[in-house]
C-alpha positions in Angstrom: 126.0 198.2 131.9 126.7 195.5 129.2 124.2 193.0 127.9 125.7 190.0 126.3 123.4 188.2 123.9 123.9 185.1 121.9 123.1 185.9 118.3 122.7 183.7 115.2 125.8 184.0 113.1 125.8 180.8 111.0 122.8 179.5 109.2 123.1 176.8 106.6 120.9 174.2 104.9 122.7 171.1 103.7 121.8 168.2 101.6 124.3 165.9 99.9 123.7 164.4 96.5 124.1 160.7 97.1 127.3 158.8 97.9 130.4 160.0 96.2 132.5 157.1 95.1 136.1 156.9 94.0 137.8 154.2 91.9 140.7 152.3 93.4 142.7 149.3 92.3 141.8 146.0 94.0 145.4 145.5 95.2 145.2 148.8 97.1 142.1 147.9 99.1 142.4 144.2 99.8 145.0 141.8 101.2 145.3 138.4 99.5 145.3 135.3 101.6 148.9 134.1 102.3 150.6 137.3 101.0 151.3 138.9 104.4 154.3 139.9 106.5 155.3 138.3 109.7 156.7 139.9 112.9 160.1 138.9 114.3 161.6 139.7 117.6 164.9 139.0 119.5 167.0 140.1 122.4 170.7 140.9 122.2 173.6 143.2 123.1 175.0 146.3 121.6 178.7 146.9 122.3 181.2 149.6 121.5 179.3 152.5 123.2 181.2 155.5 124.4 180.3 155.2 128.1 176.6 155.6 127.4 175.6 152.0 128.0 173.7 150.3 130.8 174.8 150.5 134.4 175.4 146.9 135.3 174.4 147.6 138.9 171.0 148.7 137.7 170.4 146.3 134.9 171.0 142.7 136.1 169.8 141.3 132.8 172.6 143.2 130.9 175.2 141.8 133.2 173.9 138.2 132.9 173.8 138.5 129.1 177.3 139.8 129.0 178.6 137.0 131.3 176.9 134.4 129.2 178.3 135.9 126.0 181.8 135.9 127.3 181.5 132.3 128.4 180.5 131.2 124.9 183.7 132.9 123.8 185.7 130.9 126.3 186.1 133.7 128.9 185.0 133.0 132.5 183.9 136.1 134.4 181.7 134.6 137.0 182.5 135.8 140.5 184.0 139.0 139.3 182.5 142.5 139.3 182.0 143.9 135.8 181.9 147.7 135.6 181.8 148.3 131.8 179.7 151.1 130.5 180.0 150.3 126.8 177.3 147.5 126.6 173.5 147.9 126.4 170.8 145.2 126.3 168.4 145.8 123.4 165.3 144.3 121.8 165.4 143.7 118.1 162.3 143.8 115.9 161.9 143.2 112.2 159.3 142.4 109.6 159.7 139.3 107.5 158.2 140.1 104.0 156.0 137.5 102.3 157.9 134.9 100.3 161.3 136.0 101.7 164.0 133.5 100.6 167.0 132.2 102.5 169.8 134.6 102.4 167.7 137.7 101.6 168.3 140.7 103.9 165.9 142.7 106.0 166.1 145.9 108.1 166.0 145.6 111.9 165.1 148.0 114.6 167.1 148.2 117.8 165.7 149.7 121.1 167.4 150.0 124.5 165.9 148.0 127.4 168.0 149.3 130.3 169.2 152.7 131.3 171.5 153.3 128.4 171.6 156.9 127.3 172.8 156.6 123.7 173.3 153.8 121.2 175.4 156.0 118.8 178.5 154.1 117.6 177.3 150.7 118.8 177.4 147.4 117.1 174.7 144.8 117.5 176.1 141.3 118.2 174.7 138.4 116.2 171.1 137.8 117.5 168.5 135.2 116.5 165.1 136.6 115.6 162.1 134.5 116.5 158.6 134.3 115.0 155.3 133.8 116.9 155.8 130.1 116.8 159.2 130.3 118.6 161.2 129.3 115.5 164.3 131.2 114.4 163.7 132.9 111.0 166.5 135.4 110.8 169.8 136.5 112.4 170.6 140.2 112.9 174.0 141.9 113.3 175.7 145.1 112.3 176.4 148.7 113.1 173.5 150.7 114.7 172.4 153.8 112.9 170.8 156.5 115.1 168.2 158.9 113.7 168.6 161.3 116.7 171.5 162.9 118.5 172.3 164.1 122.0 174.7 167.0 122.5 176.9 167.5 125.6 176.1 169.9 128.4 177.7 173.3 128.8 178.6 175.3 131.9 174.9 176.0 132.5 174.1 172.3 132.4 172.1 172.6 129.2 171.8 169.5 126.9 170.3 169.4 123.4 168.5 166.2 122.3 166.9 165.6 119.0 165.1 162.4 118.2 165.5 159.3 120.4 169.2 158.3 120.7 168.2 155.1 122.5 166.5 153.6 119.4 168.1 153.0 116.0 168.1 150.5 113.1 170.5 148.3 111.2 170.0 148.6 107.4 169.9 145.1 105.9 171.1 143.9 109.2 169.0 140.8 109.2 169.6 137.7 107.1 166.7 135.3 106.5 167.7 131.8 107.7 164.3 130.0 107.3 161.6 130.4 104.7 157.8 130.3 105.4 156.5 127.8 103.0 153.2 128.6 101.3 151.9 126.9 98.2 150.1 129.8 96.6 149.7 128.2 93.1 148.0 125.2 94.6 145.1 127.0 96.4 141.6 125.9 95.2 140.2 129.3 96.3 141.4 132.7 97.5 140.2 134.9 100.2 140.4 138.7 99.7 140.3 140.6 103.0 139.2 144.3 102.7 141.4 146.7 104.6 138.3 148.8 105.3 135.4 146.4 105.6 132.3 147.6 103.8 129.5 145.5 102.4 129.0 147.7 99.3 132.7 147.8 98.5 133.0 144.0 99.0 130.1 143.4 96.6 131.6 145.8 94.0 134.9 143.8 94.2 133.1 140.6 93.6 131.2 142.0 90.7 134.3 143.4 89.0 136.2 140.1 89.4 133.2 138.1 88.0 133.2 140.3 84.9 136.9 139.6 84.4 137.2 135.8 85.2 133.7 134.5 84.9 130.3 134.8 86.6 129.7 133.3 90.0 133.4 132.7 90.9 133.6 135.5 93.4 131.2 135.9 96.3 131.0 138.0 99.4 131.1 135.9 102.6 131.1 138.9 105.0 131.6 142.7 104.8 135.4 142.2 105.0 135.9 139.1 102.9 135.5 138.1 99.2 136.0 134.4 98.4 137.2 133.7 94.9 137.1 130.2 93.5 140.1 129.6 91.2 138.9 129.0 87.6 140.0 125.9 85.8 142.1 128.0 83.4 144.2 129.2 86.4 144.8 125.9 88.1 148.4 125.7 89.3 148.8 129.3 88.2 147.2 131.4 90.9 149.9 134.1 90.6 148.7 134.8 87.1 145.1 135.1 88.4 146.2 137.6 91.0 148.1 139.6 88.3 145.0 139.7 86.2 142.6 141.0 88.9 144.8 143.1 91.2 144.7 146.1 88.8 141.0 146.1 88.2 139.3 149.4 89.2 136.7 149.3 91.9 134.3 152.0 93.0 134.8 152.1 96.8 132.3 153.2 99.3 132.6 153.8 103.1 130.3 154.7 105.9 130.0 158.4 106.7 132.5 159.2 109.4 134.1 162.2 111.0 137.4 161.6 112.9 138.3 164.3 115.5 141.6 164.6 117.2 140.9 167.1 120.0 144.5 167.2 121.2 145.7 168.7 117.9 142.4 170.2 116.7 142.5 168.0 113.5 139.3 167.1 111.8 138.9 164.6 108.9 135.5 164.2 107.2 134.6 161.7 104.6 132.8 162.7 101.4 129.6 160.8 102.5 129.0 163.0 105.5 125.5 164.4 105.3 123.9 167.2 107.3 120.2 167.8 107.3 118.7 171.3 107.3 119.9 172.9 110.6 120.6 176.3 112.0 123.6 176.9 114.3 124.4 179.9 116.5 128.0 180.7 117.0 129.5 183.9 118.3 128.5 186.8 120.5 126.5 190.0 120.1 127.5 192.7 122.6 125.2 195.5 123.3 127.0 198.2 125.3 125.1 201.1 127.0 127.2 203.9 128.6 125.9 206.8 130.5 128.1 209.9 130.9 127.2 212.8 133.3 127.1 216.2 131.5 126.9 219.5 133.4 124.6 222.1 131.8 123.3 225.5 132.8 120.0 226.9 131.8 119.8 230.6 130.9 117.9 232.8 133.4 114.2 233.4 132.8 112.8 236.9 132.5 112.8 238.6 135.9 114.6 235.6 137.4 117.6 236.5 139.6 119.9 233.8 138.0 120.1 230.7 135.8 119.9 227.0 137.0 122.7 224.6 136.8 121.7 220.9 136.3 123.5 217.6 135.7 122.2 215.6 132.7 123.0 212.1 131.6 124.3 211.5 128.1 123.5 208.0 126.8 125.6 206.2 124.2 124.5 202.9 122.7 126.9 200.8 120.7 126.4 197.4 119.2 129.4 195.1 118.6 128.8 191.8 116.8 132.4 190.8 117.1 135.0 190.8 114.3 134.3 188.5 111.4 130.9 187.4 112.6 128.6 187.4 109.6 125.5 185.6 108.4 126.2 182.8 106.0 123.6 180.8 103.9 124.7 177.8 101.8 122.5 176.9 98.8 120.5 173.8 98.7 122.3 170.6 97.7 125.6 171.9 99.2 128.5 169.6 99.3 131.0 169.0 102.1 133.4 171.3 100.2 130.8 174.0 100.4 130.3 173.4 104.1 134.0 173.7 104.9 134.4 176.7 102.6 131.5 178.5 104.2 132.7 177.9 107.8 136.2 179.0 106.8 134.8 182.2 105.3 133.3 182.9 108.7 136.6 182.5 110.4 135.6 179.4 112.3 138.6 177.7 113.8 139.1 173.9 113.8 138.3 173.8 117.5 135.1 175.8 117.0 134.2 173.4 114.2 134.6 170.4 116.5 132.1 171.9 118.9 129.7 172.8 116.0 129.8 169.2 114.6 129.3 167.6 118.0 126.4 169.8 118.7 124.8 169.1 115.3 125.3 165.4 116.0 123.6 165.8 119.4 120.7 167.5 117.6 120.3 164.5 115.3 121.0 166.5 112.1 124.4 164.9 111.4 124.1 161.6 109.5 127.6 160.4 110.3 129.6 158.6 112.9 131.9 160.8 115.0 135.1 159.1 116.2 137.3 161.0 118.7 140.9 160.2 119.3 
């Protein structure tokens, strides 16, 4: 018979020495008010496909768009049955950079809307791109480049597809037609939005700016916003103020967090993760007891007619702790690096580590937020 016992294979005591901070430039951790991109979107047609476009019988919007386009060119096709397979209806998306000027070019992304199979070799017809306010800010047109490809089928009906051939882009295919006006140099104050809101980091940003431009000019309004009053020396020259502060180093700080992607077994832990003294059992101890019958014959006793044959039981006891299952003890004041190194030395897989961390969190010994994806 086999007795399976859970044994203690990992024991560690962990304390972390305060918060570990890293210096970063202000421009890398905040967004300045007004300096932001804008999303553009449009609807158009891609022509010139090699029979891989929309089926007009299945995509009524493609047929209507084609008929309307031909009418604008002076061709009347109403009342006729169109059977072309070289046209596809697409959505066009683009990002308008901050302070983009008339005539500047931007990249656009093209994605099929109907049942088109491949946009390779297609050309996007001139299409207006709209902002959230409904105004036209750019016009897109040009040859569509496809990142993927689709091979033909052989006698066995096998096809090879790499990437997504129904989505592509037009390099520099958009031309800016309307600027977004923003008087940056006339702002009386600036709002700096932290990309990762944190009250300690926000206060550090304010302190560093005040040391550079003057005391009391920068203040924290909330964990994600620092408000900077433009000094008199920078009136009508806010761009110079931004140039002077954006490269200042800041000691950033974040909440302790562990991000777990269970689908791929990926674990990302911040340096501020702290684990209190705790013991964890992981792995199996197998005690195996086998009994083997052995035939033995005792020699005959004096004056006895014959010897005696008996069946004895031979017992073998083996203990198997499993491959790679060892006892590990981490020294006091261990860091996150020590924790990971210790678990790796024990052969703990990422999926095992996910279970260990979640169990430690349930026990109240993990001082960090666990976020699963």
